[in-house]
C-alpha positions as CSV (number, residue, x, y, z in Angstrom):
1,M,97.3,-230.5,249.0
2,K,96.0,-233.3,247.1
3,F,94.2,-230.9,244.6
4,I,97.5,-229.2,243.8
5,V,99.3,-232.4,243.2
6,F,96.5,-233.6,241.0
7,F,96.5,-230.5,238.9
8,A,100.2,-230.6,238.7
9,L,99.9,-233.9,237.2
10,M,97.3,-233.2,235.1
11,F,99.0,-230.1,233.6
12,L,102.1,-232.4,233.3
13,S,100.4,-234.9,231.4
14,L,98.7,-232.6,229.0
15,S,102.0,-230.5,228.4
16,C,104.1,-234.0,227.5
17,S,101.2,-235.2,225.0
18,C,101.3,-231.5,223.2
19,T,105.0,-231.9,222.5
20,D,105.0,-235.0,220.6
21,K,106.9,-233.5,217.4
22,Y,105.9,-236.4,215.1
23,D,102.4,-237.6,215.7
24,D,100.8,-240.0,213.5
25,E,98.0,-237.8,212.3
26,S,100.2,-234.8,210.7
27,M,103.1,-237.3,209.6
28,Y,100.5,-239.6,207.6
29,D,99.2,-236.2,206.2
30,L,102.7,-235.2,205.4
31,A,103.9,-238.6,204.0
32,S,100.6,-238.5,201.5
33,K,102.1,-235.2,200.0
34,F,105.8,-236.4,200.1
35,K,104.2,-239.3,198.1
36,D,102.9,-237.1,195.3
37,L,105.9,-235.0,195.4
38,S,108.2,-238.3,195.0
39,Q,106.1,-239.7,192.1
40,T,106.0,-236.3,190.2
41,V,109.9,-236.0,190.3
42,D,110.3,-239.9,189.5
43,G,107.9,-239.1,186.6
44,H,109.8,-235.9,185.5
45,L,113.0,-238.1,185.5
46,K,111.5,-240.5,183.3
47,F,109.4,-239.1,181.1
48,S,110.4,-235.5,180.6
49,G,113.3,-236.5,178.0
50,E,115.8,-234.3,179.7
51,Q,119.0,-235.8,180.5
52,V,119.3,-235.2,184.3
53,E,122.0,-236.5,186.6
54,D,121.7,-234.6,189.8
55,G,118.6,-235.2,192.0
56,G,119.2,-231.8,193.2
57,Q,118.7,-230.4,189.8
58,L,115.7,-232.3,189.3
59,L,114.2,-231.1,192.6
60,S,114.7,-227.3,191.9
61,E,112.9,-227.8,188.4
62,I,110.2,-229.5,190.0
63,S,109.8,-226.9,192.7
64,E,109.9,-224.1,189.9
65,R,107.0,-225.8,187.9
66,Y,104.9,-227.2,190.7
67,P,105.7,-224.8,193.9
68,Q,102.7,-226.2,195.7
69,L,104.1,-229.6,195.9
70,I,107.0,-228.4,197.9
71,A,105.4,-225.7,199.9
72,P,104.6,-228.4,202.8
73,F,108.1,-229.3,203.2
74,K,109.6,-225.6,203.9
75,D,110.2,-226.2,207.2
76,F,112.4,-229.7,206.3
77,T,115.2,-230.7,204.3
78,I,114.8,-232.7,201.1
79,M,117.4,-234.9,199.9
80,T,117.4,-236.7,196.4
81,K,119.1,-239.5,194.8
82,I,118.9,-241.0,191.5
83,Q,119.7,-244.7,191.9
84,S,119.0,-247.2,189.1
85,G,117.1,-244.9,186.8
86,N,114.9,-244.2,189.9
87,V,114.4,-241.2,192.0
88,I,114.4,-241.6,195.9
89,L,113.4,-238.8,198.1
90,L,114.2,-238.5,201.8
91,L,113.0,-236.0,204.0
92,C,114.8,-234.7,207.3
93,D,114.0,-232.6,210.0
94,E,117.5,-231.3,210.6
95,N,119.6,-234.6,210.7
96,I,116.5,-236.9,211.7
97,A,115.1,-239.0,208.7
98,L,111.3,-238.7,208.9
99,I,110.0,-240.3,205.5
100,E,112.1,-242.0,202.5
101,D,110.4,-242.7,199.1
102,A,111.1,-244.3,196.1
103,G,108.6,-242.4,193.3
104,C,108.3,-245.5,191.3
105,N,105.6,-247.5,193.0
106,G,102.1,-246.5,194.7
107,K,103.0,-246.6,198.3
108,L,105.0,-245.2,200.8
109,D,108.3,-246.8,201.4
110,V,109.5,-246.0,204.7
111,N,108.2,-243.9,207.5
112,H,111.4,-243.3,209.7
113,W,109.5,-240.7,212.1
114,I,108.0,-243.6,214.0
115,D,111.3,-244.6,215.3
116,A,112.9,-240.9,214.9
117,K,116.5,-241.1,215.5
118,A,119.2,-238.4,215.5
119,D,121.9,-238.6,212.9
120,S,119.8,-240.9,210.8
121,C,119.1,-238.5,207.7
122,E,120.8,-241.1,205.2
123,F,119.3,-243.1,202.5
124,T,118.3,-246.7,203.4
125,I,116.3,-248.0,200.7
126,D,117.4,-249.6,197.1
127,S,115.1,-248.6,194.3
128,A,116.4,-251.6,192.1
129,L,114.4,-253.9,194.6
130,L,111.6,-251.6,195.1
131,C,110.8,-250.4,191.0
132,Q,111.1,-253.8,189.4
C-alpha cells in the first residue's frame, strides 16, 4: 500500500511540474526574440522615412519584410502602440500579458509572465520615461 501511495504522489508531482505554462527558461528565450522584434519595429518607425501612425500597420509591414522575426509568436497576440514617437509591443496569451517592451532601449522592459494574471493584456509602460 505504501508503494501505491508513493507512486501516486510521485506521478502527481511530476505531472504538476510539467504543466507550468510559462517556465522561465522558455519565456526568457521568447523574451529575447521579442526584444529583437521590438527594436526592429521601433527602428522601422524612426528610420524608414515612412509616415506611420498605426502600430498594427507597422507590425504588418515588419512581418512581411521579416517573417522570421514574427514566427516565434504565431501562437500569441502581439499588440502595438506608438507613444511619444516610440513603439511599445505587448505579447499576450489570450488575455494574459506576458512581455512588454519599448524598442528604444537595450533591455527587456517588463516580464509580466512572472506574475501572469487573467485580463492583464493592457499596456503598462510609458515610453517617454524609458526612451530618453
